[in-house]
C-alpha positions as CSV (number, residue, x, y, z in Angstrom):
1,M,0.0,0.0,0.0
2,P,2.7,2.6,0.8
3,L,4.4,1.8,-2.5
4,K,1.2,2.5,-4.4
5,E,0.7,5.8,-2.6
6,Y,4.3,6.8,-3.2
7,Q,3.9,6.1,-6.9
8,K,0.7,8.3,-7.0
9,A,2.6,11.1,-5.2
10,R,5.5,10.9,-7.6
11,K,3.1,11.1,-10.6
12,M,1.7,14.3,-9.0
13,A,5.3,15.6,-8.7
14,M,6.2,14.8,-12.3
15,K,3.0,16.5,-13.6
16,N,3.8,19.6,-11.5
17,F,7.4,19.5,-12.7
18,R,6.5,19.4,-16.4
19,N,3.9,22.1,-16.0
20,H,6.3,24.5,-14.4
21,S,9.2,23.7,-16.8
22,S,7.0,24.2,-19.8
23,R,6.1,27.7,-18.6
24,G,9.8,28.5,-17.9
25,E,9.2,28.5,-14.1
26,H,11.4,27.1,-11.4
27,P,10.2,23.4,-11.0
28,Y,11.7,22.7,-7.5
29,L,11.1,24.0,-4.0
30,Q,11.9,27.6,-3.2
31,V,15.0,28.2,-1.1
32,L,14.8,30.8,1.6
33,D,18.6,31.4,1.7
34,E,18.5,32.4,-1.9
35,I,15.6,34.8,-1.4
36,L,17.4,36.4,1.6
37,N,20.4,37.1,-0.6
38,Y,18.3,39.9,-2.1
39,T,16.4,41.0,1.0
40,E,17.3,43.3,3.9
41,T,16.2,41.8,7.2
42,A,15.6,43.4,10.6
43,R,15.7,40.6,13.1
44,E,14.8,37.0,13.9
45,Q,12.0,36.1,16.3
46,E,11.3,32.8,18.0
47,L,7.6,31.9,17.7
48,G,7.8,28.6,19.4
49,L,5.4,25.7,18.6
50,V,3.0,26.8,15.8
51,E,0.3,25.1,13.8
52,I,1.6,25.7,10.3
53,P,-0.9,25.8,7.5
54,L,0.4,23.3,5.0
55,D,-0.6,25.4,2.0
56,Q,1.8,28.1,3.2
57,I,4.8,25.8,3.4
58,V,6.5,26.6,0.1
59,G,10.1,25.5,0.3
60,T,13.2,24.8,2.4
61,K,15.6,27.0,4.3
62,S,18.7,25.8,2.4
63,R,19.3,24.1,-0.9
64,G,19.9,20.7,0.6
65,R,17.6,18.1,-1.1
66,T,15.3,20.5,-2.8
67,R,15.7,18.6,-6.1
68,A,14.1,15.6,-4.4
69,F,10.8,17.5,-4.5
70,A,8.7,19.2,-7.1
71,S,7.4,22.7,-6.2
72,N,4.3,21.1,-4.7
73,F,6.4,19.1,-2.2
74,M,5.6,15.8,-4.0
75,P,8.6,13.4,-4.3
76,L,10.5,13.2,-7.6
77,L,13.0,10.4,-6.9
78,E,12.4,6.8,-8.1
79,D,10.6,4.4,-5.8
80,D,13.6,2.1,-5.2
81,T,15.7,4.8,-3.5
82,E,16.4,5.2,0.2
83,F,14.5,8.5,0.1
84,A,11.4,6.7,-1.2
85,S,11.7,4.1,1.5
86,K,11.7,6.7,4.2
87,W,8.8,8.5,2.6
88,M,6.8,5.3,2.6
89,S,7.6,4.6,6.2
90,L,6.4,8.0,7.2
91,Y,3.2,7.5,5.2
92,Q,2.5,4.2,7.0
93,A,3.2,5.8,10.4
94,H,0.7,8.5,9.5
95,V,-1.9,5.8,8.7
96,D,-1.2,3.8,11.9
97,E,-1.0,6.6,14.5
98,G,-0.6,10.0,12.8
99,I,2.5,12.2,12.5
100,R,2.9,14.2,15.7
101,D,6.5,15.2,15.8
102,P,6.9,18.9,15.0
103,I,9.0,20.0,12.0
104,K,11.4,22.9,12.2
105,A,10.9,25.8,9.9
106,Y,11.5,29.5,9.3
107,E,8.6,31.9,8.5
108,F,9.3,34.8,6.1
109,M,6.5,37.1,4.8
110,N,3.9,34.5,6.2
111,H,5.4,31.7,4.1
112,F,7.2,28.8,5.7
113,Y,10.5,27.2,4.7
114,V,11.5,23.8,6.2
115,V,14.7,23.2,8.1
116,E,13.9,19.7,9.3
117,G,11.0,17.5,8.2
118,N,10.6,17.9,4.4
119,K,9.4,14.3,4.0
120,R,6.8,14.8,6.8
121,V,5.5,17.9,5.0
122,S,5.4,16.0,1.7
123,V,3.3,13.1,3.3
124,M,0.9,15.5,5.0
125,K,0.4,17.5,1.9
126,Y,-0.2,14.3,0.0
127,V,-3.0,13.3,2.4
128,D,-4.5,16.8,2.2
129,A,-3.9,17.6,5.8
130,V,-4.6,21.2,6.8
131,T,-1.8,21.9,9.3
132,I,1.4,20.4,10.7
133,P,3.0,21.3,14.1
134,G,6.3,23.1,13.8
135,I,8.9,25.0,15.9
136,V,9.1,28.2,14.0
137,T,11.6,31.1,13.8
138,R,10.4,34.3,12.0
139,I,12.7,36.3,9.9
140,V,11.4,39.9,9.9
141,P,12.3,41.9,6.8
142,K,13.1,45.6,7.0
143,K,10.0,47.7,6.6
144,N,9.8,49.6,3.3
145,D,7.1,51.4,1.2
146,S,6.1,48.4,-0.9
147,K,2.6,47.1,-0.7
148,E,3.9,43.6,0.3
149,S,5.9,45.1,3.2
150,K,2.9,47.1,4.5
151,I,0.6,44.1,4.3
152,Y,3.1,41.9,6.2
153,Y,3.6,44.4,9.0
154,E,-0.2,44.6,9.3
155,F,-0.2,40.8,9.5
156,M,2.4,40.8,12.3
157,D,0.2,43.2,14.4
158,F,-2.8,41.0,13.7
159,Y,-0.9,37.8,14.7
160,K,0.1,39.3,18.1
161,I,-3.6,39.7,18.9
162,T,-5.1,36.6,17.3
163,N,-2.4,34.0,16.9
164,I,-3.9,33.3,13.5
165,N,-1.5,32.8,10.6
166,F,-3.6,31.2,7.9
167,L,-5.0,34.4,6.3
168,N,-3.3,36.1,3.4
169,F,-4.7,39.4,2.1
170,S,-3.7,40.8,-1.2
171,E,-4.5,44.4,-0.4
172,E,-3.6,46.8,2.5
173,G,-6.0,47.2,5.4
174,G,-7.4,43.7,5.3
175,Y,-6.2,42.6,8.7
176,T,-7.3,45.8,10.4
177,K,-10.7,45.6,8.8
178,L,-11.1,41.9,9.8
179,L,-10.4,42.8,13.4
180,K,-13.1,45.4,13.3
181,Y,-15.6,43.0,11.9
182,V,-14.8,40.1,14.3
183,S,-13.9,41.9,17.5
184,G,-14.9,45.5,17.0
185,G,-11.3,46.5,16.4
186,S,-10.3,45.7,19.9
187,K,-6.6,45.0,20.5
188,E,-7.3,42.5,23.3
189,I,-5.6,39.2,22.9
190,W,-8.0,36.5,21.5
191,D,-8.6,33.6,23.9
192,D,-8.7,30.0,22.8
193,D,-12.5,30.1,22.3
194,M,-12.3,33.1,19.9
195,Q,-9.5,31.4,18.0
196,I,-11.5,28.1,17.7
197,D,-14.7,29.9,16.6
198,F,-12.9,31.9,14.0
199,K,-11.0,28.9,12.6
200,S,-14.3,27.0,12.3
201,A,-16.0,29.9,10.6
202,Y,-13.2,30.6,8.2
203,Y,-12.7,27.0,7.2
204,R,-16.4,26.6,6.6
205,F,-16.3,29.6,4.3
206,S,-13.1,28.4,2.7
207,D,-14.6,25.0,1.8
208,L,-17.7,26.5,0.3
209,F,-15.8,29.1,-1.6
210,A,-13.5,26.5,-3.1
211,E,-16.4,24.3,-4.0
212,K,-18.1,27.2,-5.8
213,A,-14.8,28.2,-7.6
214,A,-14.4,24.5,-8.7
215,G,-10.7,24.9,-9.3
216,K,-11.0,28.1,-11.4
217,E,-8.3,30.7,-11.0
218,M,-9.8,33.5,-8.9
219,P,-8.6,37.1,-8.8
220,L,-8.5,37.1,-5.0
221,T,-7.4,35.0,-2.0
222,T,-9.9,33.2,0.2
223,A,-9.2,35.8,2.9
224,D,-10.1,38.6,0.5
225,A,-13.3,36.8,-0.3
226,F,-14.1,36.3,3.3
227,L,-13.6,40.0,4.0
228,I,-16.0,40.9,1.1
229,Y,-18.5,38.5,2.6
230,L,-18.2,40.3,6.0
231,D,-18.9,43.6,4.2
232,Y,-22.4,42.3,3.7
233,Y,-23.0,40.0,6.6
234,S,-22.1,40.2,10.3
235,Y,-19.6,37.7,11.8
236,E,-21.9,37.0,14.7
237,Q,-24.7,35.9,12.3
238,F,-22.2,33.8,10.3
239,L,-21.6,31.5,13.3
240,D,-25.2,30.4,13.4
241,K,-25.9,29.9,9.7
242,T,-26.4,26.6,7.9
243,Q,-24.2,25.4,5.1
244,K,-27.2,25.9,2.7
245,E,-27.6,29.5,3.8
246,L,-23.9,30.2,3.4
247,K,-23.7,28.6,0.0
248,S,-26.6,30.7,-1.2
249,E,-25.0,33.9,0.2
250,I,-21.6,33.2,-1.4
251,T,-23.4,32.6,-4.8
252,K,-25.1,36.0,-4.5
253,L,-21.8,37.8,-3.9
254,W,-20.0,36.1,-6.8
255,D,-19.9,39.2,-8.9
256,D,-18.2,41.0,-6.1
257,F,-15.5,38.4,-5.9
258,L,-14.9,38.4,-9.7
259,I,-14.2,42.1,-10.0
260,F,-11.7,42.1,-7.1
261,P,-9.4,44.0,-6.6
262,K,-11.2,46.7,-8.6
263,K,-14.0,48.5,-6.8
264,R,-17.3,48.8,-8.4
265,R,-17.5,51.5,-10.9
266,L,-19.4,54.4,-9.4
267,N,-22.2,55.4,-11.7
268,L,-23.1,58.9,-10.6
269,K,-26.6,60.0,-11.6
270,L,-26.4,63.8,-11.6
271,D,-30.0,64.5,-12.6
272,P,-33.3,62.6,-12.6
273,E,-34.2,60.4,-15.5
274,K,-36.8,61.9,-17.7
275,S,-40.1,60.0,-17.8
276,N,-41.1,58.3,-21.1
277,T,-44.7,57.7,-20.1
278,G,-45.8,59.7,-23.2
279,N,-43.8,57.7,-25.6
280,F,-44.9,54.1,-26.0
281,K,-42.8,53.1,-29.0
282,G,-40.5,50.2,-28.2
283,L,-41.6,50.0,-24.6
284,K,-42.4,46.7,-23.0
285,L,-45.8,46.4,-21.4
286,H,-45.5,46.6,-17.6
287,L,-48.4,46.3,-15.2
288,P,-48.7,49.7,-13.6
289,T,-47.8,50.1,-9.9
290,T,-50.9,51.4,-8.2
291,H,-49.8,51.5,-4.5
292,L,-46.4,51.5,-2.7
293,N,-45.5,50.6,0.8
294,I,-42.5,52.6,1.8
295,A,-40.2,52.5,4.9
296,F,-38.0,55.3,6.3
297,I,-35.3,54.1,8.6
298,N,-33.3,56.6,10.7
299,D,-30.5,56.1,13.2
300,K,-31.9,58.9,15.4
301,S,-35.2,60.7,15.9
302,P,-36.2,64.0,14.2
303,Q,-36.2,65.6,17.7
304,D,-32.6,64.6,18.3
305,S,-31.0,65.1,14.9
306,K,-31.1,68.0,12.4
307,W,-30.2,65.5,9.7
308,V,-33.1,63.2,10.4
309,Y,-35.4,66.2,10.9
310,M,-34.7,67.4,7.3
311,H,-35.4,63.9,6.0
312,D,-38.6,63.7,8.0
313,L,-39.8,66.9,6.4
314,G,-39.1,65.3,3.1
315,R,-41.1,62.2,4.2
316,K,-44.1,64.4,5.2
317,A,-44.0,66.2,1.8
318,L,-44.0,62.8,0.1
319,E,-47.1,61.7,2.0
320,E,-48.8,64.9,1.3
321,E,-48.1,64.7,-2.4
322,F,-49.1,61.0,-3.0
323,G,-51.8,60.6,-0.4
324,D,-53.4,57.2,-0.4
325,K,-51.3,55.9,-3.3
326,I,-48.6,55.2,-0.7
327,S,-48.4,53.9,2.9
328,V,-45.3,55.0,4.9
329,F,-43.8,53.3,7.9
330,V,-41.1,55.1,10.0
331,Y,-38.5,53.5,12.2
332,N,-36.4,55.8,14.4
333,D,-33.5,55.3,16.7
334,V,-32.2,52.3,14.7
335,S,-28.6,52.6,15.8
336,N,-26.7,49.5,14.7
337,T,-26.5,46.9,12.0
338,T,-28.5,44.2,13.9
339,D,-31.3,46.7,14.6
340,G,-31.2,47.9,11.0
341,V,-31.6,44.4,9.7
342,N,-34.5,43.7,12.1
343,A,-36.2,47.0,11.2
344,M,-36.0,46.3,7.5
345,K,-37.3,42.8,8.0
346,K,-40.3,44.3,9.9
347,A,-40.8,46.7,7.0
348,I,-40.7,43.9,4.4
349,A,-43.2,41.9,6.5
350,K,-45.5,44.9,6.2
351,G,-45.3,44.8,2.5
352,C,-42.7,47.5,2.0
353,T,-40.9,47.2,-1.4
354,L,-39.1,50.6,-1.2
355,I,-36.9,51.4,1.8
356,F,-35.0,54.7,2.4
357,V,-32.2,54.5,5.0
358,T,-31.1,58.0,5.9
359,T,-27.7,57.2,7.3
360,P,-24.4,55.6,6.1
361,N,-24.1,54.0,9.6
362,L,-26.6,51.4,8.5
363,I,-25.0,50.6,5.1
364,K,-24.1,47.1,6.1
365,A,-27.6,46.3,7.2
366,C,-28.8,47.6,3.8
367,T,-26.5,45.4,1.8
368,S,-27.2,42.4,3.9
369,I,-31.0,42.7,3.4
370,A,-30.5,43.6,-0.3
371,V,-28.6,40.4,-1.0
372,K,-31.3,38.3,0.8
373,Y,-34.3,40.2,-0.7
374,P,-33.2,41.3,-4.2
375,Y,-36.7,42.4,-5.2
376,I,-36.7,45.1,-2.5
377,K,-35.6,48.6,-3.6
378,I,-33.2,49.9,-1.0
379,L,-31.6,53.3,-1.0
380,N,-29.0,54.5,1.5
381,C,-28.2,58.1,2.0
382,S,-24.4,58.2,1.5
383,L,-21.8,59.3,-1.0
384,N,-19.1,57.3,-2.8
385,T,-20.3,54.1,-1.2
386,C,-19.4,51.5,-3.9
387,F,-21.6,48.6,-2.9
388,G,-23.7,46.6,-5.3
389,H,-27.2,45.4,-4.7
390,I,-28.4,48.8,-3.4
391,K,-28.4,52.3,-4.6
392,T,-27.2,55.4,-2.7
393,Y,-28.2,59.0,-2.8
394,Y,-27.0,62.4,-1.6
395,G,-27.1,66.1,-2.6
396,R,-24.6,68.4,-4.2
397,L,-24.6,70.7,-1.2
398,Y,-21.4,72.3,-2.5
399,E,-23.5,74.3,-5.0
400,A,-25.3,76.0,-2.3
401,K,-22.2,76.4,-0.2
402,F,-20.6,78.3,-3.1
403,L,-23.4,80.8,-3.0
404,M,-23.1,81.0,0.8
405,G,-19.4,81.9,0.3
406,V,-20.3,84.6,-2.2
407,I,-22.8,86.1,0.3
408,A,-20.3,85.8,3.2
409,G,-17.6,87.5,1.1
410,I,-19.8,90.4,0.4
411,M,-21.2,90.8,3.9
412,T,-18.0,90.4,5.9
413,D,-16.5,93.6,7.5
414,G,-13.0,92.5,6.5
415,D,-11.3,89.5,5.0
416,E,-11.8,87.0,7.9
417,I,-14.7,84.5,7.6
418,G,-15.5,81.5,9.9
419,Y,-16.6,78.1,8.8
420,L,-17.8,75.4,11.2
421,A,-17.8,71.9,9.7
422,D,-19.1,68.6,11.3
423,Y,-17.7,65.3,9.9
424,P,-14.7,65.0,7.6
425,I,-16.6,62.7,5.2
426,Y,-17.0,62.6,1.4
427,G,-18.7,65.7,0.2
428,A,-17.9,67.8,3.3
429,I,-14.5,68.9,1.9
430,A,-16.1,70.0,-1.4
431,N,-18.5,72.1,0.7
432,I,-15.6,73.9,2.5
433,N,-13.7,74.5,-0.7
434,A,-16.7,75.7,-2.6
435,F,-17.5,78.1,0.2
436,A,-13.9,79.4,0.1
437,L,-13.9,79.8,-3.7
438,G,-17.3,81.6,-3.6
439,A,-16.0,84.1,-1.0
440,R,-12.8,84.7,-3.0
441,M,-14.8,85.4,-6.2
442,V,-16.2,88.6,-4.6
443,N,-13.4,89.2,-2.1
444,P,-9.9,88.2,-3.5
445,N,-8.4,88.5,0.0
446,A,-11.0,86.4,1.8
447,K,-9.6,83.9,4.4
448,I,-11.7,81.0,5.7
449,H,-11.0,80.0,9.3
450,L,-12.0,76.4,9.5
451,Y,-13.1,74.6,12.7
452,W,-14.9,71.3,13.4
453,Y,-17.9,70.7,15.6
454,K,-17.1,67.0,16.1
455,T,-13.6,67.3,17.6
456,K,-12.7,67.4,21.2
457,E,-12.4,71.2,21.0
458,T,-15.3,72.9,22.7
459,E,-17.6,75.4,21.0
460,A,-16.6,78.0,23.5
461,D,-12.9,77.6,22.5
462,I,-13.8,77.8,18.8
463,E,-15.8,81.0,19.4
464,R,-12.9,82.6,21.3
465,K,-10.5,81.8,18.4
466,L,-12.9,83.2,15.8
467,K,-13.2,86.5,17.8
468,D,-9.5,86.7,18.2
469,A,-9.1,86.3,14.4
470,G,-11.5,89.2,13.8
471,V,-14.1,87.1,12.1
472,S,-17.4,88.9,11.4
473,I,-19.4,86.3,9.4
474,V,-19.6,82.6,10.2
475,S,-21.0,79.6,8.3
476,G,-22.6,77.3,10.9
477,Y,-25.1,74.4,10.9
478,D,-26.5,73.7,7.5
479,S,-30.1,72.8,8.3
480,F,-33.1,74.3,10.1
481,P,-33.0,74.3,13.9
482,N,-35.1,71.6,15.5
483,N,-34.1,72.0,19.1
484,G,-33.8,75.7,19.9
485,Q,-30.4,76.1,18.1
486,V,-30.4,79.6,16.7
487,R,-27.1,79.8,14.9
488,F,-27.3,78.2,11.5
489,G,-26.6,79.0,7.9
490,I,-24.3,82.1,7.7
491,Y,-24.8,84.6,10.4
492,D,-23.4,87.9,11.7
493,F,-20.9,86.7,14.4
494,K,-19.4,90.1,15.1
495,R,-22.7,91.6,16.1
496,D,-23.9,88.4,17.7
497,E,-27.0,88.4,15.5
498,T,-29.1,85.2,16.0
499,K,-31.0,85.3,12.7
500,P,-29.2,83.8,9.7
501,L,-28.4,85.9,6.7
502,A,-28.7,82.9,4.4
503,M,-28.7,79.2,4.5
504,P,-28.6,76.1,2.3
505,V,-31.6,73.8,2.3
506,W,-32.0,70.1,1.7
507,E,-35.3,69.6,-0.2
508,W,-35.5,65.9,0.4
509,G,-39.2,65.9,-0.5
510,N,-38.3,66.6,-4.1
511,F,-35.8,63.7,-4.2
512,Y,-38.3,61.2,-2.6
513,S,-41.1,62.4,-4.9
514,K,-39.0,61.8,-8.0
515,I,-37.9,58.3,-6.9
516,V,-41.5,57.3,-6.1
517,S,-42.7,58.7,-9.4
518,S,-40.0,56.7,-11.3
519,I,-41.4,53.5,-9.7
520,F,-45.0,54.4,-10.6
521,D,-44.1,55.2,-14.2
522,N,-41.6,52.3,-14.6
523,T,-38.5,54.4,-15.3
524,W,-36.8,52.9,-12.2
525,K,-36.4,49.6,-14.1
526,K,-34.1,51.3,-16.7
527,E,-31.5,51.9,-14.0
528,K,-30.9,48.2,-13.1
529,L,-27.5,47.7,-11.4
530,K,-24.8,46.1,-13.5
531,S,-22.5,43.5,-12.0
532,D,-19.5,45.9,-11.8
533,E,-21.2,49.1,-10.8
534,A,-22.8,51.0,-8.0
535,I,-25.4,53.7,-8.7
536,N,-25.3,56.9,-6.7
537,Y,-27.9,59.6,-7.1
538,W,-26.0,62.9,-6.6
539,W,-28.6,65.5,-7.4
540,G,-28.2,69.2,-6.9
541,M,-29.9,72.5,-7.6
542,S,-31.0,71.5,-11.1
543,A,-33.1,68.7,-9.6
544,G,-34.5,70.9,-6.8
545,V,-32.9,68.7,-4.1
546,I,-30.6,71.6,-3.0
547,D,-31.7,75.2,-2.5
548,I,-31.0,78.4,-0.6
549,I,-33.0,80.7,1.6
550,L,-32.0,84.4,1.9
551,S,-32.8,86.8,4.7
552,S,-34.7,90.0,4.1
553,Q,-31.8,91.7,5.9
554,L,-29.6,91.2,2.9
555,P,-29.4,94.1,0.5
556,D,-31.5,93.8,-2.7
557,G,-28.4,93.7,-4.8
558,V,-27.2,90.6,-2.9
559,H,-30.6,88.9,-3.5
560,Q,-30.3,89.7,-7.2
561,L,-26.8,88.4,-7.5
562,A,-27.6,85.2,-5.6
563,D,-30.6,84.6,-7.9
564,V,-28.5,85.1,-11.0
565,L,-25.7,82.8,-9.8
566,K,-28.2,80.1,-8.6
567,Q,-29.8,80.1,-12.1
568,A,-26.4,79.9,-13.7
569,I,-25.5,76.8,-11.6
570,Q,-28.9,75.2,-12.3
571,T,-28.4,75.6,-16.1
572,G,-24.7,74.5,-16.0
573,I,-23.4,77.9,-17.1
574,L,-21.5,78.4,-13.8
575,H,-19.5,75.6,-12.2
576,P,-18.1,76.3,-8.7
577,F,-15.0,74.2,-9.4
578,S,-13.7,75.7,-12.6
579,G,-10.6,77.7,-13.5
580,K,-7.3,77.7,-11.6
581,I,-7.6,76.2,-8.1
582,Y,-4.7,75.8,-5.7
583,A,-4.5,73.7,-2.5
584,Q,-3.0,74.8,0.8
585,D,0.4,73.3,-0.2
586,G,0.5,75.4,-3.4
587,S,-0.2,72.5,-5.7
588,L,-2.4,73.2,-8.7
589,K,-5.6,71.1,-8.4
590,N,-7.4,72.5,-11.5
591,K,-6.1,74.2,-14.6
592,A,-7.5,77.3,-16.2
593,G,-10.3,76.5,-18.7
594,N,-11.1,73.2,-17.0
595,K,-13.8,72.2,-14.6
596,M,-13.4,69.4,-12.1
597,T,-15.1,66.1,-12.7
598,P,-17.9,65.0,-10.2
599,Y,-15.6,62.2,-8.9
600,E,-12.8,64.7,-8.3
601,I,-15.1,66.9,-6.4
602,M,-16.7,64.1,-4.4
603,T,-13.3,62.6,-3.3
604,M,-11.5,65.8,-2.4
605,D,-8.9,65.2,0.4
606,W,-7.3,68.7,0.3
607,L,-8.3,72.3,1.2
608,A,-8.2,75.4,-0.9
609,D,-5.3,77.8,-0.4
610,N,-7.4,80.4,1.2
611,V,-8.6,78.0,4.0
612,L,-6.9,78.3,7.3
613,G,-7.3,75.0,9.2
614,S,-6.9,71.3,8.5
615,I,-8.9,68.1,8.0
616,P,-8.9,66.3,11.4
617,H,-7.5,62.9,11.9
618,I,-10.0,60.3,13.1
619,D,-8.3,60.1,16.4
620,D,-9.1,63.8,17.1
621,L,-12.8,63.3,16.7
622,T,-15.5,62.5,19.2
623,D,-16.5,58.9,19.7
624,D,-19.9,59.5,18.0
625,A,-18.1,61.1,15.0
626,K,-15.6,58.3,14.7
627,K,-18.4,55.8,13.8
628,V,-19.5,58.0,10.9
629,V,-16.0,58.7,9.7
630,E,-15.0,55.0,9.8
631,I,-17.7,54.4,7.1
632,Q,-17.6,57.6,5.1
633,G,-14.4,59.3,6.1
634,V,-12.3,61.0,3.5
635,K,-9.2,58.9,2.7
636,K,-5.7,60.0,1.8
637,D,-3.1,57.6,0.6
638,G,-5.5,54.8,1.5
639,N,-5.9,55.9,5.1
640,I,-8.7,57.7,6.9
641,L,-7.5,61.2,7.8
């Protein structure tokens, strides 16, 4: 029997050898010493006894008997050699009682190279074992700017916490993101139970993923695929799912796996689709939608959040417009993914086929439900969120902010203007820069003093700094007050006036009305998601989603100018981000004669050169703000600022 198995193993070796040779690839085991000849190392570290994943053992420490094995660790030598006899004895020992003696190996870049125990590794790989015990020494390479180095140093930090070594990500940030999904980002050391639960979960996923792939070459590692899965489904829920459920969910996410490492192409819809209800030529016959059940899901209540308050005004306008053609169900204070999933399930049980979720905090709940219920239309209020299966929506507030800047530049007593921002998220930086450019258009010397509500700096400290700087006009909260707050829009700070001079307005009722109308007239179906794209409605003044309100205190000439500029923005004659634009560091961000693309505007991670201030790092934010920024935060060089 051992002879027969050795002959099978040798056939596998010869096939592997021929395949590699025909492609001009090295057909033998890798040799770590040869790799280290071209690598700077920092230190060695004893890891002790380690369960080594067999698929990560790729070679030997020194050249030795490397030519006795093909690159898959199967034996190449004839079956009448002493080598073959020892291999067969080890195989029989494994059958009789199992191979328990640990090998000795070096780990380098999360791959393992055998010092002692090559034949044991060969036998265990032949029988498709998962791991083998080994006494391991890690060789740590010197850190550099390469992607491979950055990923490996992330792995070492991850390993200190988890003692898990069988995950290999192909992109930066994977280990950090996985810790967030599994243990909330905690740096506490995993105990044995956590390790066992995770191993069980990962190997379950790995088996099903491999079964679905059926030997096809995939563009991602199993760890990459597992992380994509956890983008949609919570780790806690995973532990209780059946194999049938997991297999179904993996199948539904297959397009996400196939486009990796590319992100979905963001298809920005800048204006509403025009209805074709009056043109029947070439249209398929659809049964008309006569009634809609709609759900609104908010992470806070209208009383506690200006953001939710504005959406709730839009919801009320929608109900008033459509009357008994719609039934609306509202779920407030839905603060986490689990509650979000449960709220959406309740809405679906009530017959809701359209769900508006007004916060990016619940994006994971949205995607989880969307994959499970593909016939439900789910829209999440967020920007640059490249998930499939749902659509997202937001407003081009920067258009209104540009006009606010113009008015502030006219009304200020000097050149110093204040700007209070909330979260450093996508879209917010464009708002700041648009305001700064608007102010400079009418006041070339205008300087914008930028501060952030959601940092650990108090409002009293901010006000003192604004006064010290001689600021007379400030841009504050962007929405109507709903809790007695009197300073909003742009206001006269120097004279301590409480009434706003002007303010931007979110007209969410217009957005919700157009979406519901598109479902009633069947134009929604034209915007079906493609496998490699994510649709984001980013409507502005031209769609009536963004507007401004001007105080009667403003001079008539300012009213007239604002009206002219607003109309120019609506018709596309005026573009806030056109002409030469410089950043704080002096770099040219936009050339004369050009206008910035929507994607460039949306993903800004720099401030205009007349802005005094900076974008806060996530560590400088309040705990509440960190939750928002972790999901929607502006990124620079791949990291959240």
